[in-house]
DRENPAZA-210634 format. One record per residue: x, y, z of N, C-alpha, C in turn; residue in one letter; chain. Coordinates in Angstrom, 3 decimals. Layout:
N
PT, X, Y, Z, X, Y, Z, X, Y, Z, A, A
...
//
This chain:
133
PT, 47.001, -3.505, 6.216, 47.962, -4.525, 5.767, 49.361, -3.876, 5.490, X, A
PT, 49.364, -2.737, 4.527, 50.662, -2.375, 4.228, 51.348, -1.821, 5.353, X, A
PT, 50.496, -0.992, 6.218, 51.202, -0.427, 7.429, 52.017, -1.307, 8.320, X, A
PT, 51.308, -2.340, 8.389, 51.848, -3.660, 9.325, 52.924, -4.217, 8.655, X, A
PT, 52.777, -4.653, 7.432, 53.789, -5.463, 6.865, 55.000, -4.735, 6.392, X, A
PT, 54.872, -3.410, 6.009, 56.053, -2.605, 5.645, 57.144, -2.480, 6.891, X, A
PT, 56.499, -2.203, 7.948, 57.486, -2.012, 9.127, 58.470, -2.953, 9.584, X, A
PT, 57.990, -4.194, 9.247, 58.739, -5.265, 9.590, 59.949, -5.502, 8.587, X, A
PT, 60.944, -5.837, 9.111, 62.324, -5.895, 8.327, 62.361, -7.607, 7.580, X, A
PT, 61.111, -7.829, 7.078, 60.982, -9.201, 6.505, 60.497, -8.894, 4.988, X, A
PT, 61.424, -9.232, 4.050, 61.164, -8.961, 2.694, 59.995, -9.710, 2.061, X, A
PT, 59.301, -10.767, 2.829, 58.160, -11.394, 2.079, 57.025, -10.311, 1.920, X, A
PT, 56.784, -9.432, 2.608, 55.601, -8.437, 2.301, 55.898, -7.639, 1.252, X, A
PT, 57.304, -7.201, 1.017, 57.517, -6.352, -0.120, 57.563, -7.083, -1.362, X, A
PT, 57.987, -8.393, -1.224, 58.135, -9.441, -2.492, 56.658, -9.314, -3.202, X, A
PT, 55.541, -8.957, -2.526, 54.312, -9.063, -3.234, 54.349, -7.900, -4.313, X, A
PT, 54.867, -6.839, -3.813, 54.969, -5.757, -4.848, 56.210, -5.972, -5.928, X, A
PT, 57.195, -6.714, -5.631, 58.284, -7.114, -6.482, 57.573, -7.949, -7.450, X, A
PT, 56.583, -8.717, -7.150, 55.728, -9.783, -8.194, 55.166, -9.266, -8.996, X, A
PT, 54.445, -7.979, -8.648, 53.561, -7.046, -9.370, 54.355, -6.401, -10.478, X, A
PT, 55.375, -5.605, -9.969, 56.243, -4.850, -10.718, 57.225, -5.573, -11.586, X, A
PT, 57.700, -6.663, -11.177, 58.587, -7.486, -12.028, 58.298, -9.008, -11.831, X, A
PT, 57.111, -9.255, -12.827, 56.824, -10.760, -12.718, 57.973, -11.548, -13.172, X, A
PT, 58.518, -11.170, -14.318, 59.471, -11.771, -15.132, 60.701, -11.667, -14.713, X, A
PT, 60.982, -11.015, -13.602, 62.259, -10.408, -13.057, 63.035, -11.814, -12.383, X, A
PT, 64.237, -11.869, -12.286, 64.895, -12.721, -11.681, 64.975, -12.623, -10.049, X, A
PT, 65.433, -13.555, -9.468, 65.783, -13.527, -7.975, 66.296, -12.125, -7.756, X, A
PT, 67.486, -11.978, -8.435, 68.471, -10.734, -8.190, 67.757, -9.538, -8.340, X, A
PT, 66.751, -9.373, -9.482, 65.744, -8.451, -9.640, 65.182, -8.147, -8.513, X, A
PT, 64.298, -9.102, -8.076, 63.343, -8.996, -6.889, 63.943, -8.400, -5.789, X, A
PT, 65.225, -8.965, -5.403, 66.133, -8.625, -4.193, 66.598, -7.237, -4.385, X, A
PT, 66.931, -6.849, -5.467, 67.311, -5.306, -5.704, 66.066, -4.279, -5.622, X, A
PT, 64.914, -4.769, -6.046, 63.765, -4.018, -5.839, 63.134, -4.067, -4.417, X, A
PT, 63.354, -4.926, -3.687, 62.784, -5.176, -2.371, 63.845, -4.354, -1.661, X, A
PT, 65.131, -4.159, -1.963, 66.137, -3.249, -1.100, 65.919, -1.697, -1.537, X, A
PT, 65.563, -1.729, -2.748, 65.165, -0.367, -3.072, 63.872, 0.252, -2.198, X, A
PT, 63.050, -0.622, -2.113, 61.716, -0.313, -1.371, 61.984, 0.037, 0.062, X, A
PT, 62.644, -0.827, 0.539, 63.036, -0.693, 1.781, 63.654, 0.640, 2.364, X, A
PT, 64.782, 0.920, 1.407, 65.523, 2.116, 1.821, 65.191, 3.465, 1.431, X, A
PT, 64.139, 3.434, 0.359, 63.787, 4.566, -0.254, 62.334, 5.181, 0.426, X, A
PT, 61.907, 4.713, 1.278, 60.549, 5.234, 1.885, 60.093, 4.458, 3.173, X, A
PT, 59.437, 5.243, 3.886, 58.962, 4.858, 5.307, 57.707, 4.411, 4.946, X, A
PT, 57.256, 3.379, 6.193, 55.909, 2.945, 6.382, 54.984, 3.958, 6.042, X, A
PT, 55.032, 5.090, 6.695, 53.852, 6.161, 6.410, 53.871, 6.618, 5.190, X, A
PT, 55.043, 6.910, 4.625, 54.985, 7.323, 3.084, 54.312, 6.200, 2.219, X, A
PT, 54.640, 5.111, 2.305, 54.130, 4.001, 1.434, 52.362, 4.146, 1.475, X, A
PT, 52.025, 4.059, 2.694, 50.618, 4.194, 2.850, 50.010, 5.388, 2.277, X, A
PT, 50.871, 6.615, 2.362, 50.306, 7.828, 1.836, 50.435, 7.808, 0.320, X, A
PT, 51.374, 7.294, -0.305, 51.655, 7.104, -1.712, 50.455, 6.378, -2.314, X, A
PT, 50.147, 5.104, -1.693, 49.092, 4.276, -2.234, 47.654, 4.848, -2.191, X, A
PT, 47.475, 5.570, -1.222, 46.241, 6.206, -1.024, 46.131, 7.379, -1.938, X, A
PT, 47.072, 8.314, -2.088, 47.231, 9.183, -3.333, 47.115, 8.714, -4.609, X, A
PT, 47.741, 7.739, -5.034, 47.816, 7.147, -6.443, 46.346, 6.646, -6.416, X, A
PT, 45.587, 6.060, -5.461, 44.292, 5.552, -5.772, 43.366, 6.716, -6.083, X, A
PT, 43.639, 8.108, -5.872, 42.789, 9.033, -6.111, 43.307, 9.940, -7.052, X, A
PT, 44.136, 9.457, -7.746, 44.627, 10.539, -8.983, 43.635, 10.202, -10.269, X, A
PT, 43.115, 11.368, -10.684, 42.318, 11.270, -11.880, 42.576, 12.215, -12.628, X, A
PT, 43.330, 12.241, -13.910, 43.805, 13.150, -14.868, 42.596, 13.145, -16.002, X, A
PT, 41.545, 12.703, -15.904, 40.754, 12.573, -17.138, 40.133, 14.063, -17.629, X, A
PT, 40.260, 14.779, -16.523, 39.874, 16.379, -16.841, 40.876, 17.120, -17.436, X, A
PT, 42.194, 16.617, -17.203, 43.435, 17.385, -17.600, 43.921, 16.926, -18.654, X, A
PT, 43.963, 15.620, -18.929, 44.742, 14.836, -20.161, 44.104, 15.505, -21.516, X, A
PT, 43.009, 15.802, -21.648, 42.666, 16.600, -23.020, 43.253, 17.865, -23.187, X, A
PT, 43.665, 18.441, -22.160, 44.297, 19.895, -22.304, 45.727, 19.767, -22.559, X, A
PT, 46.354, 18.686, -22.849, 47.837, 18.310, -23.170, 47.909, 18.772, -24.707, X, A
PT, 48.902, 19.385, -24.769, 49.200, 20.071, -26.155, 50.437, 19.770, -26.721, X, A
PT, 51.446, 19.105, -25.830, 52.540, 18.776, -26.534, 52.698, 17.175, -27.010, X, A
PT, 53.472, 16.995, -27.906, 53.550, 15.552, -28.381, 53.784, 14.527, -26.953, X, A
PT, 53.017, 13.549, -27.215, 52.637, 12.670, -26.212, 53.064, 11.266, -26.435, X, A
PT, 54.028, 10.375, -26.014, 54.144, 9.067, -26.233, 53.836, 8.341, -25.004, X, A
PT, 52.861, 7.235, -24.944, 52.517, 6.577, -24.147, 53.087, 5.049, -24.241, X, A
PT, 53.914, 4.613, -23.350, 54.692, 3.284, -23.774, 54.031, 2.476, -22.529, X, A
PT, 53.482, 1.305, -22.790, 53.059, 0.332, -21.761, 53.099, -0.952, -21.956, X, A
PT, 53.540, -1.737, -20.933, 53.597, -3.275, -21.163, 52.505, -3.929, -21.322, X, A
PT, 52.242, -4.644, -22.389, 51.025, -5.423, -22.712, 50.413, -6.213, -21.403, X, A
PT, 51.348, -6.880, -20.693, 50.768, -7.767, -19.875, 51.206, -7.275, -18.329, X, A
PT, 51.233, -5.816, -18.262, 51.536, -5.393, -16.976, 50.501, -5.722, -15.766, X, A
PT, 50.988, -6.132, -14.871, 50.270, -6.752, -13.669, 49.932, -5.767, -12.672, X, A
PT, 50.554, -4.544, -12.869, 50.216, -3.451, -11.708, 49.307, -2.606, -12.440, X, A
PT, 49.508, -2.165, -13.624, 48.385, -1.149, -14.418, 47.880, -1.922, -15.507, X, A
PT, 46.669, -2.264, -15.574, 46.119, -2.812, -16.667, 46.210, -2.092, -18.123, X, A
PT, 46.354, -2.633, -19.181, 46.419, -2.008, -20.698, 45.343, -1.081, -20.687, X, A
PT, 44.106, -1.318, -20.299, 43.175, -0.679, -20.666, 43.157, 0.841, -20.183, X, A
PT, 44.059, 1.011, -19.032, 44.196, 2.320, -18.467, 45.176, 3.081, -19.474, X, A
PT, 46.277, 2.380, -19.971, 47.088, 3.161, -20.988, 46.165, 3.689, -22.250, X, A
PT, 45.425, 2.747, -22.679, 44.393, 3.024, -23.715, 43.553, 4.300, -23.380, X, A
PT, 43.038, 4.344, -22.216, 42.032, 5.240, -21.756, 42.928, 6.611, -21.892, X, A
PT, 44.106, 6.558, -21.215, 45.096, 7.894, -21.140, 45.209, 8.338, -22.538, X, A
PT, 45.906, 7.467, -23.264, 46.091, 7.887, -24.910, 44.861, 8.407, -25.485, X, A
PT, 43.774, 7.908, -25.188, 42.548, 8.327, -26.029, 42.251, 9.689, -25.457, X, A
PT, 42.570, 10.149, -24.208, 42.162, 11.458, -23.660, 43.261, 12.542, -24.156, X, A
PT, 44.370, 12.212, -24.239, 45.389, 13.067, -24.983, 45.371, 13.308, -26.315, X, A
PT, 45.062, 14.545, -26.784, 44.765, 14.709, -28.212, 46.210, 14.301, -29.081, X, A
PT, 46.252, 13.616, -30.034, 47.379, 13.253, -30.935, 48.316, 12.400, -30.200, X, A
PT, 47.942, 11.733, -29.254, 49.094, 10.946, -28.515, 49.294, 9.808, -29.240, X, A
PT, 50.604, 9.017, -29.079, 50.776, 7.719, -29.634, 51.035, 6.698, -28.676, X, A
PT, 50.185, 5.489, -28.567, 50.428, 4.588, -27.775, 51.016, 3.416, -28.273, X, A
PT, 51.951, 2.799, -27.574, 52.765, 1.985, -28.081, 52.819, 0.772, -26.988, X, A
PT, 52.429, -0.359, -27.152, 52.431, -1.725, -26.365, 53.612, -2.311, -26.480, X, A
PT, 54.363, -2.642, -25.450, 55.586, -3.365, -25.361, 55.309, -4.865, -25.139, X, A
PT, 55.847, -5.892, -25.596, 55.679, -7.299, -25.291, 56.449, -7.664, -23.952, X, A
PT, 55.761, -7.240, -22.890, 56.493, -7.534, -21.384, 55.292, -7.636, -20.338, X, A
PT, 55.453, -8.393, -19.259, 54.554, -8.393, -18.308, 55.139, -7.399, -17.083, X, A
PT, 56.384, -6.994, -17.511, 56.984, -6.033, -16.278, 56.371, -4.654, -16.400, X, A
PT, 56.158, -4.201, -15.102, 55.832, -2.726, -15.048, 56.961, -1.910, -15.197, X, A
PT, 58.137, -2.365, -14.815, 59.422, -1.762, -14.575, 60.246, -2.642, -15.709, X, A
PT, 60.606, -2.123, -16.810, 61.212, -2.933, -17.796, 62.727, -3.394, -17.234, X, A
PT, 63.143, -4.547, -17.480, 64.518, -5.214, -17.292, 65.440, -4.952, -18.382, X, A
PT, 66.407, -4.531, -18.157, 67.275, -4.120, -19.336, 67.791, -5.526, -20.339, X, A
PT, 67.633, -6.793, -19.616, 67.786, -7.910, -20.366, 66.551, -8.372, -21.380, X, A
PT, 65.508, -7.855, -21.158, 64.425, -8.449, -21.699, 64.137, -7.936, -23.142, X, A
PT, 63.507, -8.619, -23.895, 63.377, -8.060, -25.283, 62.691, -6.786, -25.533, X, A
PT, 61.769, -6.514, -24.457, 61.005, -5.236, -24.822, 61.891, -3.952, -24.527, X, A
PT, 62.998, -4.196, -23.953, 63.735, -3.138, -23.427, 64.515, -2.262, -24.683, X, A
PT, 64.993, -2.850, -25.532, 65.534, -2.230, -26.830, 64.357, -1.737, -27.588, X, A
PT, 63.285, -2.237, -27.593, 62.154, -1.846, -28.430, 61.658, -0.454, -27.603, X, A
PT, 61.574, -0.353, -26.291, 61.236, 0.718, -25.614, 62.495, 2.045, -25.972, X, A
PT, 63.599, 1.688, -26.007, 64.477, 2.543, -26.582, 64.320, 3.110, -27.712, X, A
PT, 64.077, 2.368, -28.806, 64.032, 2.418, -30.114, 62.722, 3.386, -30.358, X, A
PT, 61.724, 3.092, -29.505, 60.308, 3.839, -29.871, 60.574, 5.091, -29.198, X, A
PT, 61.456, 5.324, -28.123, 61.515, 6.530, -27.541, 62.371, 7.465, -28.436, X, A
PT, 63.482, 6.894, -28.922, 64.360, 7.645, -29.794, 63.611, 8.086, -31.145, X, A
PT, 62.750, 7.277, -31.555, 62.040, 7.498, -32.791, 60.914, 8.600, -32.380, X, A
PT, 60.197, 8.619, -31.381, 59.576, 9.791, -31.018, 60.309, 10.850, -30.884, X, A
PT, 61.338, 11.049, -30.080, 62.093, 12.126, -30.003, 62.600, 12.595, -31.454, X, A
PT, 62.918, 11.723, -32.113, 63.497, 12.423, -33.492, 62.330, 12.854, -34.344, X, A
PT, 61.347, 12.508, -34.302, 59.952, 13.140, -34.959, 59.528, 14.411, -34.231, X, A
PT, 59.634, 14.396, -32.987, 59.469, 15.828, -32.377, 60.481, 16.813, -32.710, X, A
PT, 61.740, 16.385, -32.706, 62.991, 17.268, -33.036, 62.793, 17.741, -34.271, X, A
PT, 62.251, 17.052, -35.351, 62.175, 17.291, -36.720, 60.988, 18.227, -37.044, X, A
PT, 59.925, 17.980, -36.246, 58.986, 18.618, -36.258, 59.086, 20.248, -35.852, X, A
PT, 60.274, 20.164, -34.953, 60.445, 21.771, -34.453, 61.666, 22.454, -35.289, X, A
PT, 62.154, 21.740, -36.124, 63.478, 22.314, -37.138, 63.014, 23.291, -37.931, X, A
//
């Protein structure tokens, strides 16, 4: 389905992805995301990306992470369920998990979760910097 739908210059098919990545986005956000998808990859690459992403399993590697790790995830993400963020955070020693009040997989600058995302990132980096001073 992806191979067939992607190659046609009809944004309707790519809008399915926009709806998953940006469910609370405006028409302008969806159109910009559609254009980004259209110009940034070929049909063959989309198929390869999705096949590769479906096979990624870091459950053996995650427990070996030794650096400070912050996992930020949208609470209502339609693309990746929050259970996967919880699973990843549980596997990484001493990781920090923060849920953001959003349904968007890709945060939009105007949404309330965006400044919280930046504040959490600043806090995490400040903690890490202080720990290494």
